[in-house]
N, C-alpha and C positions, 0 to 999 in steps of 0.2 A: 504493499500500500503506499503511496506517495506521502510525503509528509504534508503539500499543499492537498486541501480539501478537495473532494470534486466538484464542489461550486466553485471554488478560487479558479481552478484549472478553465472549466468552464467559463468562467467571467474573463479571463487572458484571452480567450479565443474571440468573444464578444466584445472586451472594449477597444476604442480606438486611441486612447490616451496618447499610449507611447508613440503611435504612428504621429500623430497630431504635434508632439511634442519636436518628433523628428522633423517636420515639415517645417515647424519655426525656426528650428536651427539653422535649415541648409538655406533658408528664406534671408539671413543674414549674409550671406555669400562669401563674406569674407571674416575668417575667425582667425586669422593669423594671433600669435600670440605678441601681446603689447599691442595690439592695433585695437581700434575701438568697437569693432563686431567681436572680438573676446570676449572682451566686457559685456556686450548685450547678449551674447549667448550665454554667460555665466548668469544673467539676470533671469534670462526664460528657464534655466533649470532650476534656480532658486524659488522662483514664482511655483514652479512644477513642483517641487517638493514640499513648499506649503498647501497644495491642493491636495496631494494625496496623504497629507494627515504626517508628516516629518516633524520629528520636534528638534530645538534647537537649532534651525535652520540660520547658515552663516555664509557670508561671502568674505574669505580672507586675501588680503592683497599681499605680493611682495614683489620686489625688484628683479627683475632680468636682465638681460641684454639685449635689447632690443634690434630689429633689423628691416629697413623697408627698401624694397627694390626698387631697382633702376634698370637700365637697358643692358643686354650682354648679347655679343658677338660671337662669330667665330669665322674667319677669313682665312682662303687660301691664296697668297698673294701672289704666287707662280702660275695659278690655275682662274685669277681674276674672278674669284668666287667669294661672295661673303655671305653669311647666314645670320639673320637678325631678327627674323619671325618669333611669334610666340610659337607658332606649332611646329618651330625649328629647334630652338635655342633659348633655356633659361637658366636664370643663376640659381646656385644651391642656395638656400636662407643659410647663414653662418658666413659666408664667403667674404672676403674682404675686397674693396675695389681696387683693379689695377689691370694692367696690359702686360699681355708677355706677347714675345715673338720667337718661335723654336720650334723646334723640329717636333713633329707631332707623332706619339709612339703608341700604338695599339697592343693592350696586356691581356687581350682577350678578355675571358671570363674574370679576371682579377684576382685569381686564385694566390695563396701565399706563393706558391712554385712559380707561377707565369711571373708576377713579381719578382722573385729572387734572380729568375733567369734573365729577365728584361733587363736591358742598360737604360734608364731612364733618368740618370743623372743630369739636370739641366734640362730637361723637356717636357711637354705637354703630355701627359699621360693619360690616355683613354681606356677604358675598362665597362663591360656589359652590366647592366642590372641584374643578368641571370646568375645561377649557381649551377655549375653541370650536376647532373643526376648522380654521378657517382663520386661525388664528393659528400664525404662525413658532416652533413650540418648544411647550413645557411648561410652565407656571406653577406654581410650587414653593408649598405653604401658608406659608410662612416669607415667601417675597417679597409675597405677598397682607399678612401681616400687619404685614409692614416698610411697605409701600405706606400703609396704615391710619394706622400712628404718624406716618410722615412727615408725612401729610395733616391731623393735630391730634385724631385721634381718640381716646377714649378708654375704649373699650373694642372687642373684634373677635368677630364669630358666624361662625365656618366652617361654612358647610351643604354637607351631604352631596349629590352628585347621583346615590350609588346607592342603590334602593330598600330597604326591609326594617326600618324602624326601627334604623338603625344611624348613629348618630352618631359621625364622626370623631375620633380624636384624632391627635396630633404634635405632637412638638417647636418650640417657639418662643423659645429660649434666645435670648439675646443672646451675644456672644463666651464669656462666664465668670459671666453673671448671669442670674437671671431677666428675661424681657422687662419691657416697661416699664408695658403696659396689660394690664389681664385678658382673657382670651380662653378661648370655649368653643368646642365643635363639637356641632352640633344635627343630626337623622336630616332625610333628605328629606321625609318628611310633616311634620316640624315646620317646616323650612325653607319647604316651598312653602304652608303656610298664613302664615308672615309675609309673604312675599312680597306674597301676594295683600293683607294689610292695609296693605304700605308703597305699593301701587298704588292703594288705595282711598283712604287719607286719611293725615296725618301720626300717625305711632305712638310713643307714648311707652314706654319699657322700662326694665325695670331690670335689670341685671346683676351677679350674686351669684357668687362665688367664693371657697371656703373652701379653702386649703392649705397646706403646710408645704414652706419650703424649707432648706437647711442643708447641711453639707458631708458626702459621701458616698465611698465606695471603690469604685471598678471593678476590672475586670482583664482584659489579653490573654492567649491562649492562643497557644503557638508551640511547632512541633517542626519537624525537617529531616528529609529525605531525599536521597539520591542523593550524588555525590562532593564532596569537598570544595575548590571552586572559589572565585575572588576575586570570582567574582559569583554572584547568586542572582535566582531568580524568586520573587518571594511570589504565593500562592495563598490569598485572604482572604475573610472573610465576617464578618459580626457575629453574636455571639449574643445579643445583647441584645433585648428587645421591650416592648412595652407592657403594661403592669399589668392590660388588659381582657380580654386574649385569651390564646390558646396560643402567637400568633407563628408560627404554621406554616409559611406561604409565606414571612413578613418578620419572621425570616430562619432561622428552625430550618431548611429545606432546604437553603438556602445554608450553613450550618454543616455540617450531615449531609454536604453534597457536600465540603465542603473533606476530611472526611475520608476519603472515598471517592476523591477524585481523588487523596491522598497514598497511599492501599492499592493504588491501580491501578500509580500510578507504580514501586512496590515490586517489582511482577514484572518490571518492566524497567531495574530500579535501573542495573543496570551499564552498561545503553546510554545514559543521561543523561550530558550534557557539561555540565550546570549544577546545582548545588546549588538544590533548591527548599525553600522554606521556607513550610510551611502554618502558617496563622494566622486565630484569631477573633479577632475586637475586642469590646472592651465598650462600651458608650456609645456608639454611633452614632446610636440616635434620639433623643438629646437634644443632638447637635451635634457629630458625628463626634472623640468625646473621644480614645477609644482607638487610632484610626488617626491622629489628629494627635499624640497622646502619643508614638505609636513613629517619624513622621516627625519629630519634633523632638529624640528622645533618640538616634538611630540616623545614622548616616551615608548617604546616597543615592546615595555614587558607585558602590558595588557592587552596587545594584537594576537588574538588566537590564530588567525589565518586572514589573509587577503586574497578577494576570488578580483581580479582584473580581468575587464571586458573590453578588447582590442581587436582590429581587425576582424568584427562580427557583424554578418547581417547579411554575407552575399549567398550564404545557403543556409538550409536549415540544422544539417548536420554539423553538432557541437564537438569542438575540439578543447582540450586542456592540457597544457604544459605544467606537468605537476611538478619539475626541478628534483626531481627525486625524493618527495615528501609520500611516503607509503599512504600516509593516511589520506592524504587528499586524493590520493589514487584510486583507494579503495571505495570515499565516500561517494566519488562520482561514478564510478563503475555499478555501485548499488542505485543511485539514481537511472544508470541507464538501463540496469535489469528491471526494476519496478518500474519505469515509463515505458517499456521495450522500444527504446528508439537507439539508434546507433549510436556510438562515441568513440571519436579517436583519441587514443591516450599518448602523451609524448613527453618522457619523463626527462628529457634533456633541457639544458640551460638555456634560457630565452632571456637574454640582459637587455633586451632594446624596448621596454616597455615599462610603464609606471607600477608592475609589480616589485622590479628589480630593486629600488633603493631600500626595500623592505626586505626581499628575498636575500640581497646579499649581506643582510646583518644576520641570515638565519630564521628569520622570521617566516613560517611556512606561507607560501604564496603559490596562486594557482593564475596563467594567463588564459582566457578562454578566449576561443575566435571561430569562426566559420570555417570549417574544412572545405578547400577547394580542390580543384583537378589542375589549375593553372599553377606554374612555378612563376615564384615571388609575390608580389602585390597586385596583378591584375591592372584593374582601374586605379587602384588606389594612388596616391600622389601626382596624378596626373590632372588635368581639365575633367577628364573624364569621370571622376569619382563624383558620381549626381544620382539624385533619388531616383530617377527610374528604372538604374541597374538593380535596386532592391525591389523585395515583395514582403508587405505587410503581413502576411503567412508564414514568412521564415521568422521574421520578428516575434511573431506570437509564441511560435515553438520554441525558440532560443531563450525566450522570457520565462516561459514554464520549467525547462531544463536547469535554467540558470538560479530560478527564485527556490527551487526545490531542493538542489547541489547547496544553496546556501543555508536553507532550513536545517539541512541533513548536518551539515559543520555545527552549526547552533543547538544543535542536541547536545546533552550530556554524555551521550554514548561515544560522542569523537572528541578527542585530546590530540590534535596533531602535536607532535613532537618537534621542537626548535631544535638547531644546529647551531654551533659555533659558525662564526666569519670564515674560518680557514677551510672548514668544511664544503662551505660553498664555492669558496677560492679553488678547492682542489677538484669539484664535480665539474667547475667551468674550465678549467686547465685541461681536464681530460676530454 
């Protein structure tokens, strides 16, 4: 029997609040961290938290390194070609402004072995957004950018593997400052052309990025439900998005689902045995600043578990990254069996979303996502991350699974064991 009642599950399939919240978020259009739209998105979520009955609803502000987009271009002087349109080239948030003219070198997928083999010192390094199928794990954009910096490159080009004239965006910040070398994303179509040129001859390129950096303010939104206990479970997502798209799947859907999980748990509030805190973080896309702020300013001892919803909504099949915490794996496997729904379990370390500032300190944490047949982000981080790609029926099913999983973790039957930070570091190294 599910932790949620039959009435609650039925209500999840009949109610449209989650979808309406998602519509309100995507209609903001630009929820870039530190921009006015991010604040507007936070206010929408705070109002929703109030409407669904959460207590202690608050918006907490914090400082971040802001970034504002200017023009970007990639030119091939010897060929007389310049690419500067938004469907060809866009700057990666966190890039510094600058201009570099030097050889363009393609390093394929951008695996560690490919970077080690290539001579990129003093060049503009170019890598695919895709990770090869036979590689053990997924290589994040920031890892490829950092490898280019370490290899001595003076510029970085991130070429999309998804067709449709969709240059990818994505943050490449340092810890608190812009990255050290200018960086852009280019569409698959332009990337294929550049690869063809590099295979035929030595290619000289000029990379030009104009942008503005400075201080800005972001915000976290929070509210609680359930009994007032010494422990709490965090249900989280990030409400910021990139400035080039609506941010529907990444991560408007996650934020809307946090609201829906809170609303559904309200139906069984008297049966919860642990406080549940719903949180949407700001500034995830540029370096997990919102979740880092919470992890650094709140005690972690009272957090039983973190359930983070990110890259969720693209399909109704739930996947959970459990980071090797056996109790979390067992809890969601029980949910899958009870509700007779498919579930993908991934026990590998996933350090690139808002659970990570907590998990890296040994707090049990899950990243919940939608299982996809595609490699990488799909429409995410492109102009095409729009509401029409999602289906409200998928959102409803995901809400039931996530809410039932949180209710399971909130029961006295569950006691996820935390580990020390060194253990997490060892799992990450492995």
